[in-house]
N, C-alpha and C positions, 0 to 999 in steps of 0.2 A: 296424046296429043303432041307432036314433039314440037319442042320451043315453048312449051307452055309449062310454069311452075305453080301449082298449087298448094296453099299455104295450109298446115295441118289443123284438122277440126279441133277445137278447142271448148270443153264445155264451160262456161261460166258459173262462178258462186251463184250461191240462191241468192243472197244478199245484190245483186247485182241489176235484178228485177226492180221496177220502179212499181208497187202496188198501185193499181186505179185510183182506189179511193183517196191516194195521197198526191194524186196530178191534177191541177184546176186550169182549164181551158175554155177559153183563152187565158192568159197567163195575166197576174195583172200588172197594169203601167203606171196606178197611182200608190203612194206606199203612205203610212201613217207614222211608222217608225223607223228606227234604224238602231243598229247592233253595237252596243259600246265596247264588248269584246269579242275575242273568238267567241264560238258557242257550236256545242253539238247539238244536232238535231236529230228526233226520233221520230219515226212513221209510227210507231205505236204509242200505249203508255208507257213513259221514261222508267216510272216506279218498276216494273215487270222488264224491262228490258236488260240483256246481260251488258250488253256494246252500243255507241252510239251508231245511227245510218249513216251518219254522215257529218259535215261543219259547216257552218257557215264564216266566213273570214270577218273580223272588225269593219264594222260601216257597211254590212251589208243591209239594205233597204226591203223593209217588210211590210205586208198589211197585217194588222193585229186583226185576227176573225173572233176568236174565243177566248175568255178568261173571265174564271169563274170565282177567282179568289186563289190561292196558294200558290205553290212554285211555278206552276207551269203554264201556260198558255199555248193556243194553235195560232199558227201563223201561215202565212203564203209570201216566198218572195216572186221575184221576176221572172223566173223560168216556170211558176206555177206550183211547187212544191208546196204541198201542205203537210208542215210537222209543225211537233212542238217541241218548245225552247223553253228556258229560265224566263218568267218573267222579268227577272231583278235586270236584265242582258240589255231591257230597250231603253229607249230613249225617243219621247215623242218628237216628230218632223215639227 
């Protein structure tokens, strides 16, 4: 068609897709904790990960959902991301 420019097709990296098991809908709107420092997060077990799946900035509010002792816990943020972060980076609200 004359006058229409189409962008080139791009294939996204494998890590660009959010796993369904790591998304909570509807996203939480009440939070129990806040991050005291910027913190990498992991979709799967952090001990087996080669690199983080993302990073929360300092001050991010989260809901603590699972903590069984140890270094890591499972939280959800305001977008509904269900991820693992270091437990010692949390401060109770």
